[in-house]
C-alpha positions in Angstrom: -20.6 -19.8 -0.5 -23.7 -17.9 -0.9 -25.0 -17.1 -4.3 -25.0 -13.3 -3.6 -21.5 -13.5 -2.6 -20.7 -15.5 -5.7 -22.4 -12.8 -7.8 -20.8 -10.0 -6.2 -17.3 -11.5 -6.7 -18.0 -12.5 -10.2 -19.1 -8.7 -11.0 -16.0 -7.5 -9.4 -13.6 -9.7 -11.2 -15.5 -9.3 -14.8 -15.1 -5.4 -14.1 -11.5 -5.7 -13.2 -10.6 -7.9 -16.2 -12.7 -5.4 -18.6 -10.6 -2.6 -17.0 -7.3 -4.4 -17.4 -7.9 -5.9 -20.7 -9.2 -2.7 -22.2 -6.6 -0.7 -20.9 -4.0 -2.9 -22.6 -6.0 -2.7 -25.7 -6.2 0.9 -25.9 -2.7 1.6 -24.2 -0.5 4.1 -26.5 3.1 3.6 -26.6 5.1 4.5 -23.8 6.8 7.9 -23.4 10.2 7.6 -24.7 11.5 10.2 -22.2 10.6 10.8 -18.5 9.3 14.3 -17.5 12.1 16.5 -16.5 13.0 17.4 -13.2 11.9 21.1 -13.5 8.5 19.6 -14.7 8.2 17.4 -11.7 9.2 20.3 -9.2 6.7 22.6 -10.8 3.7 20.1 -10.7 4.5 19.0 -7.2 4.3 22.7 -6.0 1.1 23.1 -8.2 -0.6 20.1 -6.6 0.4 20.8 -2.9 -0.7 24.5 -3.4 -4.1 23.3 -5.2 -5.2 20.9 -2.5 -3.6 22.2 0.8 -6.8 24.0 1.8 -9.0 21.1 1.2 -10.3 20.3 4.7 -12.7 17.4 3.7 -12.3 14.3 5.1 -11.3 13.2 8.9 -8.6 11.3 10.8 -9.3 7.7 11.6 -10.1 7.6 15.2 -10.8 3.7 15.8 -7.0 3.9 16.6 -7.4 6.6 19.3 -3.7 7.9 18.7 -4.4 8.5 14.9 -7.1 11.1 15.7 -4.4 13.0 17.7 -2.1 13.5 14.6 -2.7 17.4 13.4 -5.0 17.2 10.5 -3.4 20.1 8.7 -0.1 18.1 7.9 0.4 17.9 4.1 3.4 16.4 2.3 4.3 15.3 -1.3 7.4 13.7 -2.4 8.5 12.4 -5.9 11.7 9.9 -6.3 12.7 9.2 -9.9 14.4 5.9 -10.8 17.7 8.0 -11.2 17.7 9.3 -7.6 16.1 12.8 -8.2 14.2 13.7 -4.8 11.5 16.5 -5.1 9.9 17.4 -1.6 6.9 19.9 -0.9 5.4 20.4 2.3 5.5 18.4 5.6 7.7 15.8 4.5 9.7 14.9 7.3 6.7 14.3 9.6 7.0 10.7 10.9 3.5 9.0 10.5 2.5 5.5 11.1 2.7 3.1 7.8 -0.5 1.4 8.8 -1.6 -0.6 5.5 1.3 1.0 3.4 3.4 -1.7 5.3 1.5 -4.6 3.8 3.2 -4.0 0.4 6.7 -4.5 1.8 6.0 -7.5 4.0 4.5 -9.1 0.7 7.9 -8.3 -0.9 9.6 -10.0 1.9 7.7 -13.1 1.9 8.1 -13.4 -2.0 11.9 -12.8 -1.8 12.2 -15.7 0.7 9.8 -18.1 -0.5 8.6 -17.1 -4.2 5.3 -15.6 -5.4 3.7 -18.8 -5.3 3.6 -18.8 -1.6 1.5 -15.5 -1.5 -0.7 -16.9 -4.5 -1.5 -20.3 -3.1 -1.6 -19.6 0.7 -3.0 -16.0 0.6 -4.6 -15.4 -2.7 -4.6 -12.1 -4.8 -8.4 -11.3 -5.5 -10.3 -8.5 -4.4 -12.8 -9.3 -1.7 -15.7 -7.2 -2.2 -15.8 -6.4 1.5 -14.4 -4.1 3.8 -10.5 -4.2 4.6 -11.2 -5.9 8.1 -14.1 -8.2 7.1 -14.6 -11.8 8.6 -17.5 -12.4 6.2 -15.1 -12.6 3.2 -13.2 -15.3 4.8 -16.2 -17.3 6.0 -17.9 -17.2 2.8 -14.8 -17.7 0.7 -12.5 -20.8 0.9 -11.1 -19.9 4.1 -8.1 -18.0 2.7 -7.6 -14.2 3.4 -8.3 -13.3 -0.4 -5.2 -10.8 -0.8 -2.3 -9.4 1.2 -3.9 -6.1 1.6 -7.0 -6.8 3.5 -6.2 -7.2 7.2 -6.8 -10.9 7.2 -4.4 -11.4 4.4 -1.7 -9.2 5.9 -1.7 -11.0 9.0 -1.4 -14.3 7.1 1.4 -12.7 5.1 3.2 -11.9 8.4 2.7 -15.7 9.3 4.7 -16.7 6.1 7.8 -15.0 7.1 10.2 -17.5 7.9 11.1 -17.3 11.6 11.6 -19.5 14.6 10.5 -16.8 17.0 8.5 -13.6 17.3 11.6 -11.6 17.5 13.0 -13.2 14.6 9.7 -12.4 12.7 10.1 -8.9 13.5 13.8 -8.4 12.8 13.2 -9.7 9.3 10.4 -7.2 8.6 11.9 -4.1 10.0 15.2 -5.1 8.1 13.2 -5.2 5.0 11.8 -2.1 5.5 15.0 -0.5 6.2 16.4 -1.5 2.8 13.6 -0.2 1.0 13.7 3.0 2.8 17.4 3.3 2.6 17.2 4.3 6.3 16.4 3.3 9.8 13.1 3.2 10.7 11.3 2.5 14.1 8.1 2.0 15.7 5.8 4.9 16.8 5.4 3.6 20.5 2.1 5.7 21.0 0.6 4.4 17.8 1.5 0.7 18.7 0.2 0.9 22.2 -3.0 2.5 21.1 -3.5 -0.1 18.4 -2.4 -2.9 20.4 -4.9 -2.1 23.2 -7.8 -1.9 20.7 -7.2 -4.8 17.9 -9.6 -7.2 19.2 -11.1 -7.5 15.7 -7.7 -8.4 14.2 -7.0 -11.0 17.0 -10.1 -12.7 16.3 -9.6 -12.7 12.5 -6.1 -14.6 13.2 -7.9 -17.1 15.2 -10.6 -17.6 12.2 -7.6 -17.9 9.8 -5.9 -20.4 12.0 -8.9 -22.5 12.7 -9.4 -22.9 8.8 -5.8 -23.9 8.3 -4.7 -20.6 6.3 -2.5 -19.0 9.1 0.9 -20.4 9.5 2.2 -19.3 13.0 0.7 -18.7 16.4 -2.4 -16.3 16.0 -1.6 -14.0 18.7 2.1 -13.7 17.7 1.2 -12.9 14.2 -1.6 -10.3 15.2 1.1 -8.4 17.4 3.7 -8.4 14.5 1.3 -7.2 12.2 0.4 -4.4 14.6 3.9 -3.4 15.3 4.4 -3.2 11.4 1.6 -0.9 11.1 2.9 1.3 13.6 6.3 1.9 11.9 7.2 5.5 11.5 7.8 6.8 8.2 8.0 10.1 6.5 6.7 11.2 3.3 10.2 11.2 1.9 11.2 7.7 2.9 7.8 6.3 1.8 8.6 7.5 -1.7 11.9 6.1 -1.6 10.2 2.8 -0.5 7.9 3.1 -3.8 10.8 4.1 -5.9 12.4 0.6 -5.6 9.2 -0.9 -7.0 9.6 1.6 -9.9 13.0 0.8 -10.3 12.9 -3.4 -10.8 13.5 -3.9 -7.3 16.6 -1.8 -6.6 16.8 1.3 -4.4 17.6 4.2 -6.8 19.4 5.7 -3.8 21.4 3.4 -2.4 21.5 1.1 -5.3 20.8 -1.8 -3.0 18.8 -4.8 -4.2 15.7 -5.1 -2.4 13.4 -7.6 -4.4 14.0 -9.6 -7.3 12.8 -7.9 -10.6 10.6 -10.9 -11.6 8.4 -10.3 -8.6 7.7 -6.5 -9.0 5.0 -6.9 -11.8 3.3 -9.2 -9.3 3.3 -6.7 -6.4 2.1 -4.0 -8.8 -0.9 -6.1 -9.9 -2.2 -6.6 -6.5 -1.5 -2.7 -5.4 -3.8 -1.9 -8.9 -6.6 -4.3 -7.6 -6.6 -3.9 -4.0 -4.5 -1.1 -3.1 -7.2 1.7 -2.1 -9.5 -0.4 -0.1 -12.9 -0.1 -1.6 -12.0 2.8 -3.6 -9.4 0.8 -5.8 -11.7 0.6 -8.9 -12.4 4.5 -8.8 -8.5 5.1 -8.4 -7.6 2.9 -11.3 -10.2 4.7 -13.3 -9.0 8.2 -12.3 -5.3 7.9 -11.8 -4.4 4.6 -13.5 -1.5 3.9 -11.2 -0.5 0.8 -8.7 -0.8 2.5 -5.3 -1.3 1.6 -1.7 -2.8 3.8 1.0 -2.7 3.6 4.9 -5.2 4.9 7.5 -2.3 6.9 8.8 -2.9 9.3 5.9 0.0 8.1 3.7 -0.4 7.0 0.0 2.5 5.6 -2.3 2.1 5.4 -6.1 4.4 3.8 -8.3 5.1 4.7 -11.9 6.7 1.8 -13.3 10.5 2.6 -14.8 10.0 6.2 -14.1 9.1 7.2 -10.4 7.1 6.7 -7.3 4.9 9.6 -5.7 4.1 9.6 -2.1 1.7 11.8 -0.3 0.8 12.4 3.4 -2.2 14.1 5.0 -4.3 12.5 7.9 -7.9 13.4 6.9 -9.5 10.5 5.1 -12.3 9.9 2.8 -15.1 7.5 3.2 -12.9 4.4 2.3 -9.9 5.3 4.6 -7.8 6.9 1.7 -6.1 10.3 2.7 -8.3 13.2 0.6 -5.4 15.6 0.0 -2.7 13.0 -0.7 -4.9 11.2 -3.5 -5.9 14.6 -5.2 -2.3 15.7 -5.4 -1.0 12.3 -6.8 -4.0 12.1 -9.2 -3.4 15.7 -10.3 0.3 14.8 -11.1 -0.6 11.4 -13.0 -3.3 13.6 -15.0 -1.0 16.4 -16.0 1.9 13.9 -17.1 -0.6 11.4 -18.5 1.1 8.6 -16.4 -1.6 6.1 -16.4 -0.4 2.4 -17.0 -3.4 1.9 -19.0 -2.5 4.1 -21.8 -2.8 7.9 -22.9 -5.9 9.6 -21.9 -5.1 12.4 -24.5 
């Protein structure tokens, strides 16, 4: 490994450790009562109104179909652990999950095989490189670094126990359905557009396989990964999926167990470290919530023990994160002092 890469990763890990330990040291006692439903409704409407006219950012266009999604769409949903659902804006428009899907395939693998499977075979470290970096694999130890970069997500798909591509896919979509408490389906136009242009991901899969860190046939894994990214989800459904993680692995609407509670902190830890692509540090600094974004315009954030907040708006910032969705979620987090690192007031 190059010295410059070592230094870069060392700096990132040192900064992350300082952030986490500093937050724990300064954290105030948790609020004894969650915000009222009235307060949540008021803040959701405020946040939506405050940022709905922000026209900065642009749709992802490296997947051609994403460029065609109306850029004015903007939805915001809060789902509390007691099952209250608060909706504002375009919450019923189905958009592609993209990288938000990575969280839930990771959950499936942990539920099937335990958290050590992810820790040992994928790893859980920030890369210091872009989400689709080949350099991070080549200059690392051959593993994918974490489940939320593309190499790690493809590797995670390969760890789903299956004897065929269909069985692998059936398990993944069934897991997503449980988390959402609803039937989800692939958006065919997104899947076709992405499958026609995913040459880099195919190359990444072969590099991982060559290094011994992909655990099924490369093109199969890439295709299933592409399909999971193309699953359509509404803002409401994404918020319900996030609320499972806020509610110790149990869907607060259906009451169905989706993930053993002991795995939830592991998932939230990776969301905190790597959920916002190259903007993860700034998000932890400003919002202080575990979250995952996708280039389809969705963001799901988790307030452990309280709620999830999901936002959807297609235009993205330079890191690939929805501009309006992150502004709205951050506003709510700031107003309610929700940071997991402690009170800022």
